[in-house]
Biopython code that builds the backbone (N, CA, C, O; Angstrom):
import numpy as np
from Bio.PDB.StructureBuilder import StructureBuilder

atoms = [
    (1, "MET", "N", (62.016, -5.638, -61.167)),
    (1, "MET", "CA", (61.011, -4.668, -61.564)),
    (1, "MET", "C", (60.065, -4.447, -60.381)),
    (1, "MET", "O", (59.634, -5.407, -59.741)),
    (2, "ARG", "N", (59.746, -3.195, -60.094)),
    (2, "ARG", "CA", (58.825, -2.873, -59.005)),
    (2, "ARG", "C", (57.432, -3.378, -59.330)),
    (2, "ARG", "O", (57.047, -3.450, -60.497)),
    (3, "PRO", "N", (56.666, -3.735, -58.282)),
    (3, "PRO", "CA", (55.318, -4.266, -58.525)),
    (3, "PRO", "C", (54.436, -3.342, -59.365)),
    (3, "PRO", "O", (53.681, -3.817, -60.214)),
    (4, "ALA", "N", (54.520, -2.035, -59.142)),
    (4, "ALA", "CA", (53.688, -1.113, -59.923)),
    (4, "ALA", "C", (54.100, -1.143, -61.394)),
    (4, "ALA", "O", (53.252, -1.118, -62.286)),
    (5, "SER", "N", (55.408, -1.196, -61.635)),
    (5, "SER", "CA", (55.895, -1.263, -63.009)),
    (5, "SER", "C", (55.482, -2.568, -63.664)),
    (5, "SER", "O", (55.145, -2.606, -64.847)),
    (6, "ARG", "N", (55.514, -3.643, -62.877)),
    (6, "ARG", "CA", (55.093, -4.944, -63.379)),
    (6, "ARG", "C", (53.629, -4.912, -63.792)),
    (6, "ARG", "O", (53.256, -5.439, -64.840)),
    (7, "LEU", "N", (52.806, -4.288, -62.957)),
    (7, "LEU", "CA", (51.378, -4.204, -63.250)),
    (7, "LEU", "C", (51.130, -3.392, -64.523)),
    (7, "LEU", "O", (50.310, -3.774, -65.357)),
    (8, "LEU", "N", (51.839, -2.277, -64.667)),
    (8, "LEU", "CA", (51.683, -1.457, -65.870)),
    (8, "LEU", "C", (52.173, -2.205, -67.109)),
    (8, "LEU", "O", (51.588, -2.087, -68.186)),
    (9, "ALA", "N", (53.248, -2.974, -66.949)),
    (9, "ALA", "CA", (53.756, -3.758, -68.075)),
    (9, "ALA", "C", (52.730, -4.804, -68.502)),
    (9, "ALA", "O", (52.532, -5.035, -69.695)),
    (10, "ARG", "N", (52.082, -5.433, -67.532)),
    (10, "ARG", "CA", (51.058, -6.430, -67.854)),
    (10, "ARG", "C", (49.858, -5.786, -68.540)),
    (10, "ARG", "O", (49.291, -6.347, -69.477)),
    (11, "ALA", "N", (49.481, -4.607, -68.064)),
    (11, "ALA", "CA", (48.354, -3.905, -68.684)),
    (11, "ALA", "C", (48.691, -3.545, -70.131)),
    (11, "ALA", "O", (47.852, -3.678, -71.022)),
    (12, "GLY", "N", (49.917, -3.091, -70.355)),
    (12, "GLY", "CA", (50.353, -2.771, -71.709)),
    (12, "GLY", "C", (50.367, -3.993, -72.610)),
    (12, "GLY", "O", (49.963, -3.930, -73.771)),
    (13, "LEU", "N", (50.837, -5.105, -72.061)),
    (13, "LEU", "CA", (50.854, -6.350, -72.821)),
    (13, "LEU", "C", (49.439, -6.781, -73.185)),
    (13, "LEU", "O", (49.183, -7.217, -74.307)),
    (14, "ALA", "N", (48.532, -6.657, -72.237)),
    (14, "ALA", "CA", (47.134, -7.009, -72.507)),
    (14, "ALA", "C", (46.563, -6.126, -73.609)),
    (14, "ALA", "O", (45.830, -6.603, -74.475)),
    (15, "ALA", "N", (46.900, -4.836, -73.576)),
    (15, "ALA", "CA", (46.391, -3.910, -74.591)),
    (15, "ALA", "C", (46.914, -4.267, -75.981)),
    (15, "ALA", "O", (46.218, -4.086, -76.980)),
    (16, "VAL", "N", (48.141, -4.772, -76.037)),
    (16, "VAL", "CA", (48.721, -5.160, -77.320)),
    (16, "VAL", "C", (48.128, -6.479, -77.814)),
    (16, "VAL", "O", (47.873, -6.640, -79.007)),
    (17, "LEU", "N", (47.910, -7.418, -76.897)),
    (17, "LEU", "CA", (47.439, -8.745, -77.293)),
    (17, "LEU", "C", (45.935, -8.830, -77.522)),
    (17, "LEU", "O", (45.467, -9.700, -78.257)),
    (18, "LEU", "N", (45.182, -7.937, -76.903)),
    (18, "LEU", "CA", (43.728, -8.002, -77.021)),
    (18, "LEU", "C", (43.243, -7.947, -78.470)),
    (18, "LEU", "O", (42.386, -8.748, -78.844)),
    (19, "PRO", "N", (43.753, -7.035, -79.300)),
    (19, "PRO", "CA", (43.281, -7.029, -80.697)),
    (19, "PRO", "C", (43.551, -8.348, -81.417)),
    (19, "PRO", "O", (42.756, -8.762, -82.260)),
    (20, "ALA", "N", (44.654, -9.006, -81.100)),
    (20, "ALA", "CA", (44.953, -10.296, -81.729)),
    (20, "ALA", "C", (43.915, -11.335, -81.330)),
    (20, "ALA", "O", (43.508, -12.157, -82.151)),
    (21, "CYS", "N", (43.495, -11.303, -80.093)),
    (21, "CYS", "CA", (42.460, -12.237, -79.630)),
    (21, "CYS", "C", (41.145, -11.997, -80.358)),
    (21, "CYS", "O", (40.432, -12.939, -80.705)),
    (22, "ILE", "N", (40.838, -10.745, -80.582)),
    (22, "ILE", "CA", (39.579, -10.405, -81.242)),
    (22, "ILE", "C", (39.592, -10.873, -82.696)),
    (22, "ILE", "O", (38.591, -11.397, -83.185)),
    (23, "THR", "N", (40.705, -10.692, -83.385)),
    (23, "THR", "CA", (40.762, -11.076, -84.795)),
    (23, "THR", "C", (40.737, -12.589, -84.980)),
    (23, "THR", "O", (40.366, -13.066, -86.052)),
    (24, "HIS", "N", (41.120, -13.348, -83.967)),
    (24, "HIS", "CA", (41.103, -14.808, -84.074)),
    (24, "HIS", "C", (39.768, -15.390, -83.633)),
    (24, "HIS", "O", (39.597, -16.609, -83.659)),
    (25, "ALA", "N", (38.837, -14.570, -83.237)),
    (25, "ALA", "CA", (37.478, -14.973, -82.877)),
    (25, "ALA", "C", (37.456, -16.204, -81.973)),
    (25, "ALA", "O", (37.007, -17.279, -82.372)),
    (26, "ALA", "N", (37.942, -16.026, -80.764)),
    (26, "ALA", "CA", (37.951, -17.113, -79.788)),
    (26, "ALA", "C", (36.525, -17.545, -79.469)),
    (26, "ALA", "O", (35.588, -16.748, -79.523)),
    (27, "THR", "N", (36.386, -18.788, -79.146)),
    (27, "THR", "CA", (35.072, -19.318, -78.794)),
    (27, "THR", "C", (34.675, -18.820, -77.405)),
    (27, "THR", "O", (35.544, -18.464, -76.609)),
    (28, "PRO", "N", (33.392, -18.792, -77.107)),
    (28, "PRO", "CA", (32.959, -18.380, -75.766)),
    (28, "PRO", "C", (33.603, -19.208, -74.649)),
    (28, "PRO", "O", (33.922, -18.676, -73.586)),
    (29, "ASP", "N", (33.793, -20.505, -74.891)),
    (29, "ASP", "CA", (34.438, -21.348, -73.880)),
    (29, "ASP", "C", (35.891, -20.945, -73.662)),
    (29, "ASP", "O", (36.376, -20.935, -72.531)),
    (30, "ALA", "N", (36.581, -20.614, -74.745)),
    (30, "ALA", "CA", (37.975, -20.188, -74.630)),
    (30, "ALA", "C", (38.072, -18.847, -73.911)),
    (30, "ALA", "O", (38.984, -18.627, -73.114)),
    (31, "ILE", "N", (37.140, -17.965, -74.192)),
    (31, "ILE", "CA", (37.121, -16.664, -73.520)),
    (31, "ILE", "C", (36.876, -16.849, -72.031)),
    (31, "ILE", "O", (37.571, -16.254, -71.208)),
    (32, "ARG", "N", (35.897, -17.665, -71.681)),
    (32, "ARG", "CA", (35.594, -17.925, -70.269)),
    (32, "ARG", "C", (36.801, -18.543, -69.567)),
    (32, "ARG", "O", (37.101, -18.184, -68.428)),
    (33, "ALA", "N", (37.496, -19.468, -70.234)),
    (33, "ALA", "CA", (38.682, -20.100, -69.648)),
    (33, "ALA", "C", (39.783, -19.073, -69.401)),
    (33, "ALA", "O", (40.459, -19.117, -68.373)),
    (34, "ALA", "N", (39.963, -18.151, -70.340)),
    (34, "ALA", "CA", (40.980, -17.111, -70.175)),
    (34, "ALA", "C", (40.626, -16.177, -69.025)),
    (34, "ALA", "O", (41.500, -15.786, -68.251)),
    (35, "ILE", "N", (39.360, -15.821, -68.909)),
    (35, "ILE", "CA", (38.921, -14.957, -67.807)),
    (35, "ILE", "C", (39.121, -15.666, -66.477)),
    (35, "ILE", "O", (39.596, -15.061, -65.516)),
    (36, "THR", "N", (38.766, -16.931, -66.414)),
    (36, "THR", "CA", (38.946, -17.709, -65.187)),
    (36, "THR", "C", (40.415, -17.790, -64.808)),
    (36, "THR", "O", (40.770, -17.637, -63.639)),
    (37, "LYS", "N", (41.265, -18.031, -65.788)),
    (37, "LYS", "CA", (42.706, -18.099, -65.539)),
    (37, "LYS", "C", (43.239, -16.747, -65.064)),
    (37, "LYS", "O", (44.057, -16.688, -64.145)),
    (38, "GLY", "N", (42.782, -15.674, -65.683)),
    (38, "GLY", "CA", (43.232, -14.335, -65.296)),
    (38, "GLY", "C", (42.787, -13.939, -63.904)),
    (38, "GLY", "O", (43.568, -13.369, -63.143)),
    (39, "THR", "N", (41.543, -14.232, -63.560)),
    (39, "THR", "CA", (41.068, -13.880, -62.219)),
    (39, "THR", "C", (41.762, -14.730, -61.163)),
    (39, "THR", "O", (42.066, -14.237, -60.077)),
    (40, "ALA", "N", (42.016, -15.999, -61.467)),
    (40, "ALA", "CA", (42.750, -16.852, -60.526)),
    (40, "ALA", "C", (44.154, -16.307, -60.309)),
    (40, "ALA", "O", (44.651, -16.296, -59.182)),
    (41, "PHE", "N", (44.796, -15.854, -61.385)),
    (41, "PHE", "CA", (46.133, -15.270, -61.259)),
    (41, "PHE", "C", (46.101, -14.040, -60.362)),
    (41, "PHE", "O", (46.944, -13.890, -59.477)),
    (42, "LEU", "N", (45.133, -13.163, -60.589)),
    (42, "LEU", "CA", (45.033, -11.961, -59.761)),
    (42, "LEU", "C", (44.929, -12.311, -58.285)),
    (42, "LEU", "O", (45.652, -11.759, -57.456)),
    (43, "VAL", "N", (44.040, -13.216, -57.966)),
    (43, "VAL", "CA", (43.780, -13.556, -56.567)),
    (43, "VAL", "C", (44.946, -14.326, -55.955)),
    (43, "VAL", "O", (45.370, -14.018, -54.841)),
    (44, "GLU", "N", (45.466, -15.315, -56.661)),
    (44, "GLU", "CA", (46.481, -16.198, -56.098)),
    (44, "GLU", "C", (47.882, -15.603, -56.100)),
    (44, "GLU", "O", (48.670, -15.888, -55.198)),
    (45, "LYS", "N", (48.205, -14.790, -57.088)),
    (45, "LYS", "CA", (49.581, -14.305, -57.230)),
    (45, "LYS", "C", (49.758, -12.816, -56.952)),
    (45, "LYS", "O", (50.859, -12.395, -56.596)),
    (46, "GLU", "N", (48.733, -12.023, -57.100)),
    (46, "GLU", "CA", (48.891, -10.573, -57.013)),
    (46, "GLU", "C", (48.274, -9.933, -55.778)),
    (46, "GLU", "O", (48.684, -8.839, -55.392)),
    (47, "GLN", "N", (47.304, -10.580, -55.148)),
    (47, "GLN", "CA", (46.664, -9.960, -53.990)),
    (47, "GLN", "C", (47.522, -10.174, -52.752)),
    (47, "GLN", "O", (47.928, -11.295, -52.445)),
    (48, "ALA", "N", (47.791, -9.078, -52.044)),
    (48, "ALA", "CA", (48.583, -9.136, -50.815)),
    (48, "ALA", "C", (47.710, -9.588, -49.646)),
    (48, "ALA", "O", (46.484, -9.630, -49.745)),
    (49, "ALA", "N", (48.360, -9.921, -48.551)),
    (49, "ALA", "CA", (47.644, -10.389, -47.358)),
    (49, "ALA", "C", (46.657, -9.349, -46.838)),
    (49, "ALA", "O", (45.631, -9.703, -46.258)),
    (50, "ASP", "N", (46.965, -8.055, -47.044)),
    (50, "ASP", "CA", (46.064, -6.998, -46.565)),
    (50, "ASP", "C", (44.883, -6.753, -47.507)),
    (50, "ASP", "O", (44.039, -5.899, -47.234)),
    (51, "GLY", "N", (44.820, -7.500, -48.617)),
    (51, "GLY", "CA", (43.725, -7.363, -49.568)),
    (51, "GLY", "C", (44.044, -6.475, -50.752)),
    (51, "GLY", "O", (43.269, -6.408, -51.706)),
    (52, "SER", "N", (45.179, -5.791, -50.701)),
    (52, "SER", "CA", (45.524, -4.847, -51.769)),
    (52, "SER", "C", (46.097, -5.555, -52.990)),
    (52, "SER", "O", (46.552, -6.696, -52.924)),
    (53, "PHE", "N", (46.059, -4.846, -54.089)),
    (53, "PHE", "CA", (46.738, -5.219, -55.320)),
    (53, "PHE", "C", (47.643, -4.031, -55.632)),
    (53, "PHE", "O", (47.195, -3.069, -56.256)),
    (54, "SER", "N", (48.904, -4.078, -55.212)),
    (54, "SER", "CA", (49.861, -2.994, -55.436)),
    (54, "SER", "C", (49.648, -1.832, -54.469)),
    (54, "SER", "O", (49.353, -0.711, -54.885)),
    (55, "ALA", "N", (49.800, -2.110, -53.181)),
    (55, "ALA", "CA", (49.573, -1.108, -52.137)),
    (55, "ALA", "C", (50.505, 0.096, -52.238)),
    (55, "ALA", "O", (50.141, 1.193, -51.815)),
    (56, "GLU", "N", (51.705, -0.096, -52.794)),
    (56, "GLU", "CA", (52.666, 1.010, -52.836)),
    (56, "GLU", "C", (52.212, 2.170, -53.715)),
    (56, "GLU", "O", (52.772, 3.262, -53.619)),
    (57, "VAL", "N", (51.223, 1.963, -54.560)),
    (57, "VAL", "CA", (50.727, 3.063, -55.389)),
    (57, "VAL", "C", (49.361, 3.559, -54.934)),
    (57, "VAL", "O", (48.740, 4.379, -55.610)),
    (58, "GLY", "N", (48.891, 3.067, -53.791)),
    (58, "GLY", "CA", (47.619, 3.533, -53.259)),
    (58, "GLY", "C", (46.463, 2.627, -53.636)),
    (58, "GLY", "O", (46.667, 1.553, -54.204)),
    (59, "PRO", "N", (45.256, 3.057, -53.323)),
    (59, "PRO", "CA", (44.093, 2.183, -53.479)),
    (59, "PRO", "C", (43.535, 2.060, -54.898)),
    (59, "PRO", "O", (42.705, 1.185, -55.145)),
    (60, "ALA", "N", (43.955, 2.893, -55.822)),
    (60, "ALA", "CA", (43.337, 2.895, -57.159)),
    (60, "ALA", "C", (43.490, 1.566, -57.885)),
    (60, "ALA", "O", (42.531, 1.084, -58.487)),
    (61, "VAL", "N", (44.673, 0.965, -57.841)),
    (61, "VAL", "CA", (44.895, -0.302, -58.535)),
    (61, "VAL", "C", (44.024, -1.397, -57.924)),
    (61, "VAL", "O", (43.487, -2.244, -58.638)),
    (62, "THR", "N", (43.888, -1.373, -56.601)),
    (62, "THR", "CA", (43.027, -2.350, -55.934)),
    (62, "THR", "C", (41.577, -2.155, -56.362)),
    (62, "THR", "O", (40.861, -3.131, -56.584)),
    (63, "ALA", "N", (41.143, -0.919, -56.479)),
    (63, "ALA", "CA", (39.776, -0.648, -56.928)),
    (63, "ALA", "C", (39.551, -1.187, -58.340)),
    (63, "ALA", "O", (38.500, -1.762, -58.625)),
    (64, "LEU", "N", (40.523, -1.007, -59.214)),
    (64, "LEU", "CA", (40.405, -1.536, -60.580)),
    (64, "LEU", "C", (40.394, -3.063, -60.585)),
    (64, "LEU", "O", (39.612, -3.680, -61.307)),
    (65, "ALA", "N", (41.259, -3.665, -59.782)),
    (65, "ALA", "CA", (41.329, -5.127, -59.738)),
    (65, "ALA", "C", (40.034, -5.729, -59.204)),
    (65, "ALA", "O", (39.531, -6.707, -59.758)),
    (66, "VAL", "N", (39.491, -5.155, -58.132)),
    (66, "VAL", "CA", (38.258, -5.710, -57.566)),
    (66, "VAL", "C", (37.080, -5.479, -58.524)),
    (66, "VAL", "O", (36.171, -6.307, -58.594)),
    (67, "THR", "N", (37.089, -4.390, -59.241)),
    (67, "THR", "CA", (36.058, -4.158, -60.258)),
    (67, "THR", "C", (36.147, -5.224, -61.348)),
    (67, "THR", "O", (35.130, -5.771, -61.777)),
    (68, "ALA", "N", (37.362, -5.512, -61.788)),
    (68, "ALA", "CA", (37.552, -6.547, -62.805)),
    (68, "ALA", "C", (37.086, -7.910, -62.302)),
    (68, "ALA", "O", (36.445, -8.662, -63.037)),
    (69, "LEU", "N", (37.407, -8.226, -61.054)),
    (69, "LEU", "CA", (36.984, -9.513, -60.496)),
    (69, "LEU", "C", (35.464, -9.642, -60.498)),
    (69, "LEU", "O", (34.918, -10.645, -60.956)),
    (70, "VAL", "N", (34.794, -8.626, -59.987)),
    (70, "VAL", "CA", (33.334, -8.688, -59.869)),
    (70, "VAL", "C", (32.677, -8.678, -61.247)),
    (70, "VAL", "O", (31.725, -9.422, -61.483)),
    (71, "ARG", "N", (33.172, -7.850, -62.149)),
    (71, "ARG", "CA", (32.570, -7.778, -63.487)),
    (71, "ARG", "C", (32.822, -9.036, -64.307)),
    (71, "ARG", "O", (32.116, -9.302, -65.279)),
    (72, "SER", "N", (33.828, -9.804, -63.914)),
    (72, "SER", "CA", (34.107, -11.045, -64.640)),
    (72, "SER", "C", (33.403, -12.251, -64.029)),
    (72, "SER", "O", (33.580, -13.379, -64.488)),
    (73, "GLY", "N", (32.607, -12.010, -62.997)),
    (73, "GLY", "CA", (31.808, -13.097, -62.451)),
    (73, "GLY", "C", (32.184, -13.577, -61.068)),
    (73, "GLY", "O", (31.519, -14.463, -60.531)),
    (74, "THR", "N", (33.226, -13.024, -60.471)),
    (74, "THR", "CA", (33.572, -13.403, -59.102)),
    (74, "THR", "C", (32.484, -12.863, -58.183)),
    (74, "THR", "O", (32.152, -11.680, -58.260)),
    (75, "PRO", "N", (31.923, -13.700, -57.318)),
    (75, "PRO", "CA", (30.855, -13.222, -56.431)),
    (75, "PRO", "C", (31.336, -12.102, -55.508)),
    (75, "PRO", "O", (32.479, -12.109, -55.052)),
    (76, "ALA", "N", (30.466, -11.157, -55.242)),
    (76, "ALA", "CA", (30.818, -10.023, -54.384)),
    (76, "ALA", "C", (31.156, -10.457, -52.967)),
    (76, "ALA", "O", (31.832, -9.728, -52.241)),
    (77, "ASP", "N", (30.693, -11.634, -52.564)),
    (77, "ASP", "CA", (31.005, -12.105, -51.215)),
    (77, "ASP", "C", (32.171, -13.100, -51.189)),
    (77, "ASP", "O", (32.404, -13.755, -50.173)),
    (78, "ALA", "N", (32.898, -13.212, -52.300)),
    (78, "ALA", "CA", (34.084, -14.074, -52.338)),
    (78, "ALA", "C", (35.151, -13.505, -51.405)),
    (78, "ALA", "O", (35.259, -12.285, -51.282)),
    (79, "PRO", "N", (35.934, -14.346, -50.752)),
    (79, "PRO", "CA", (36.947, -13.860, -49.807)),
    (79, "PRO", "C", (37.898, -12.819, -50.400)),
    (79, "PRO", "O", (38.219, -11.835, -49.733)),
    (80, "ALA", "N", (38.353, -13.017, -51.637)),
    (80, "ALA", "CA", (39.281, -12.060, -52.251)),
    (80, "ALA", "C", (38.633, -10.693, -52.426)),
    (80, "ALA", "O", (39.276, -9.667, -52.206)),
    (81, "VAL", "N", (37.372, -10.676, -52.816)),
    (81, "VAL", "CA", (36.649, -9.411, -53.000)),
    (81, "VAL", "C", (36.430, -8.743, -51.647)),
    (81, "VAL", "O", (36.621, -7.534, -51.512)),
    (82, "LYS", "N", (36.034, -9.514, -50.658)),
    (82, "LYS", "CA", (35.801, -8.945, -49.327)),
    (82, "LYS", "C", (37.083, -8.344, -48.754)),
    (82, "LYS", "O", (37.053, -7.267, -48.158)),
    (83, "LYS", "N", (38.221, -9.045, -48.934)),
    (83, "LYS", "CA", (39.502, -8.516, -48.455)),
    (83, "LYS", "C", (39.855, -7.218, -49.168)),
    (83, "LYS", "O", (40.306, -6.263, -48.535)),
    (84, "ALA", "N", (39.654, -7.179, -50.474)),
    (84, "ALA", "CA", (39.975, -5.978, -51.245)),
    (84, "ALA", "C", (39.081, -4.814, -50.834)),
    (84, "ALA", "O", (39.554, -3.684, -50.706)),
    (85, "LEU", "N", (37.802, -5.080, -50.626)),
    (85, "LEU", "CA", (36.887, -4.010, -50.207)),
    (85, "LEU", "C", (37.238, -3.494, -48.817)),
    (85, "LEU", "O", (37.157, -2.292, -48.565)),
    (86, "ALA", "N", (37.629, -4.391, -47.913)),
    (86, "ALA", "CA", (38.051, -3.957, -46.575)),
    (86, "ALA", "C", (39.286, -3.070, -46.682)),
    (86, "ALA", "O", (39.394, -2.065, -45.980)),
    (87, "TYR", "N", (40.221, -3.440, -47.562)),
    (87, "TYR", "CA", (41.409, -2.615, -47.782)),
    (87, "TYR", "C", (41.005, -1.233, -48.294)),
    (87, "TYR", "O", (41.504, -0.219, -47.805)),
    (88, "LEU", "N", (40.113, -1.192, -49.266)),
    (88, "LEU", "CA", (39.677, 0.094, -49.815)),
    (88, "LEU", "C", (38.978, 0.947, -48.765)),
    (88, "LEU", "O", (39.189, 2.158, -48.702)),
    (89, "LEU", "N", (38.152, 0.321, -47.946)),
    (89, "LEU", "CA", (37.440, 1.072, -46.901)),
    (89, "LEU", "C", (38.382, 1.625, -45.843)),
    (89, "LEU", "O", (38.028, 2.566, -45.132)),
    (90, "SER", "N", (39.572, 1.056, -45.729)),
    (90, "SER", "CA", (40.532, 1.575, -44.752)),
    (90, "SER", "C", (41.030, 2.970, -45.138)),
    (90, "SER", "O", (41.644, 3.652, -44.317)),
    (91, "PHE", "N", (40.777, 3.395, -46.360)),
    (91, "PHE", "CA", (41.179, 4.729, -46.812)),
    (91, "PHE", "C", (40.091, 5.779, -46.598)),
    (91, "PHE", "O", (40.306, 6.962, -46.863)),
    (92, "LYS", "N", (38.956, 5.360, -46.131)),
    (92, "LYS", "CA", (37.848, 6.289, -45.901)),
    (92, "LYS", "C", (38.242, 7.313, -44.840)),
    (92, "LYS", "O", (38.787, 6.964, -43.792)),
    (93, "GLN", "N", (37.963, 8.560, -45.123)),
    (93, "GLN", "CA", (38.284, 9.655, -44.209)),
    (93, "GLN", "C", (37.142, 9.877, -43.215)),
    (93, "GLN", "O", (36.005, 9.495, -43.492)),
    (94, "PRO", "N", (37.428, 10.487, -42.068)),
    (94, "PRO", "CA", (36.378, 10.741, -41.072)),
    (94, "PRO", "C", (35.189, 11.538, -41.621)),
    (94, "PRO", "O", (34.061, 11.377, -41.157)),
    (95, "ASP", "N", (35.451, 12.395, -42.611)),
    (95, "ASP", "CA", (34.360, 13.194, -43.173)),
    (95, "ASP", "C", (33.607, 12.448, -44.279)),
    (95, "ASP", "O", (32.718, 13.010, -44.918)),
    (96, "GLY", "N", (33.968, 11.180, -44.499)),
    (96, "GLY", "CA", (33.298, 10.370, -45.507)),
    (96, "GLY", "C", (33.996, 10.367, -46.845)),
    (96, "GLY", "O", (33.634, 9.574, -47.714)),
    (97, "GLY", "N", (34.976, 11.217, -47.046)),
    (97, "GLY", "CA", (35.686, 11.300, -48.326)),
    (97, "GLY", "C", (36.757, 10.289, -48.474)),
    (97, "GLY", "O", (37.431, 10.249, -49.503)),
]
sb = StructureBuilder()
sb.init_structure("model")
sb.init_model(0)
sb.init_chain("A")
sb.init_seg("    ")
for serial, (resi, resn, name, xyz) in enumerate(atoms, 1):
    if name == "N":
        sb.init_residue(resn, " ", resi, " ")
    sb.init_atom(name, np.array(xyz, "f"), 0.0, 1.0, " ", f" {name:<3s}", serial, name[0])
structure = sb.get_structure()
């Protein structure tokens, strides 16, 4: 399976499983543990050496991944976030767009 397809499959799986998690009323500690596990997976298994998350589909997936990392508590100056932001900035055009 191509990396982009894999990412979409995971997103679909998350969308299906999320309501089940909500109905089982997980404890705050369990939620935090799941978020920590998910962010570790993103950084350790999905981020490429260039900082991207699925470079073959462009910068959008990386932008979503880095947003998820930061919103889930990863510090903005963490190495994974800095690498992802550097990757995103490499798409900046001379006119600023």
